[in-house]
N, C-alpha and C positions, 0 to 999 in steps of 0.2 A: 515770530510768525512770518514776517517777510513776504516776499513775492516769489519765492523759489518755485519754479514750475516743475511739477512731477510729470515726467514723460510717460506716455502710455495711458492705459485705462486704470482708474482707481475707483474704489467704492468705500462705503463705511460699514461698520458693524451695525447691526440693528437689534442687539440683544438687551437693550434697556428701554424702559418707558421713557418718554420725552414729552416736553411741552414746547409747542411753537407759539410764540407770543408776537403778534403784530401790533405795533404802536406807531402812530403818526399824527400828522397835522395837515390841515388844508388852509391855505391863505385865501380867504374869501374876498378881502379888500386889499389889493396890492399896495396901495398908497398908505395904508394904516400900519406903517412899519413899527411904530411904538407899541402896537398891539400884538404883532406876531413875532417880532424879534426876541422878546423875552422868553417866548415858548421855545424857540430854537436854542437859545442860550442856556436854558435849564437842563438840556440833555447831556452835554459833555461832562459835567461833574458827576452825574449819576452813572454814566457809562464808565468813566474812569474808576469810580468806586466799585462797580460790578467787576471789572477786570482785576482790580487789586485784591478783591476778596471772593474770587470765583468759588473756591471750595466751600467756604463758610456760607455763602449766599445761594448756592445751587445754580448759579449762572454758568452757562457753557460757552456761548459765543453770540455774535451779532453781525448783521450786514445792514447797511443803510443805503437808501436810494432817495435822490432828490429830483422831483419832477418840477414842472413849471409852477404848479400851485400846491401839489400834494407830496408829502414825504411819507416814506414807510421805513420802519426799522424792523427787521426780522430778527427776533431773539430766540435762542434755544435755551431751555431751562431743564433742570433735573426733574422738577415736579410742580404741580399747581400750588402746593403748599409753599414752595420756595417763592413763587411769583407773588402770592398773596402776602407772604411775610415781608417781602421787599416793599410792597405797596404801603405797608404800615411803618416803614423805616423813616427815620428823621429826615434824611435828605429828600426822599420822595414826597413825604407829606408837606415839607416846606415848599417844594416846587409846585405841588398841587394847590396849596393855599395861595401862593403868589399868582398862579394862573387864574384861579377863580376871582381873586381880588381885581385883577387887571381886565378881565374880559366879561365879568358879570354884566349882563344887559348889552353886550356888544357882540355883533356877529362877524367881526373882521377876521377872526380865526376860529377854526374848529379843530377838535382833537378826536381821536378814536383809538380803540384797541380791540383786538380779537384774540381769544385764547383757545388753542387747540390741544387737547390732551391725546397723545398718540401712544398706543400700546406697543411694546416691543414686537418686532416682526412685521409691523404694519407700515413700514416706511422703507424706502430704498433710495439710493443715489448713485449717479455715475459721473465721473469727472475724467475728461480726456485732455491731457496736456494742460492742466490747470494748477495754479497754486492752491494751498489750503483755502477752502471757500465753503460757506454755508454749513451743511451738516458735516462736511469734511473737516471743519475746524471744531465742531461741537462733539463729534463722535470719533471713534477710532478710524483713521484713514488708512486704507490698505490696498495693495494691488488686487486687481481682478484675478480670480482663479477659475478653473473650469467649473467649480461649484457656484460661482457668482457671476458667470459671464452673460447673463440676461436679466432683465428687470424681473421676470417671473421667478427665476431662481433666487434672486436677492431678496425678494419679498416673501417667497414661499420656501424658505430654506428648511432642511430636515428638522432642525430644532424647533421651528415654528409649527410644522405639521404635527409634531409629536404632542403638542398641547391640545389638539382636538380630540 
């Protein structure tokens, strides 16, 4: 994957349904390290598993952001069924059980997730002088052409207009 910068303008194909899954945590009590550190430490093994089994699990890619108190991980998945299936996997269930055991009745850390199911043709992206990033890692990354040189054209391509 690396940090190779693609010069110029690039976009992604939008011909497949996709799921955007946001998951994160908020540190409510900074000094309660023993309550929030295990939550942070539970994620790397799951992310490693997702990348090692992308095709089988329907996982496409992820980006992670760390704020002062709140983190967010933006994940791209092939389908809602794939997200729900992974939620029932051994590694995820064990992490969830551990989290519940440690924070039950304690408000030192919070967690959240949001799931968005996006139909093909209803998303677009632009990257200028960027490495593979976001949807550019999750979908087919390609140079901008005259047919895709504006957001309107990328989201309203001929193939998407034909389905109306």
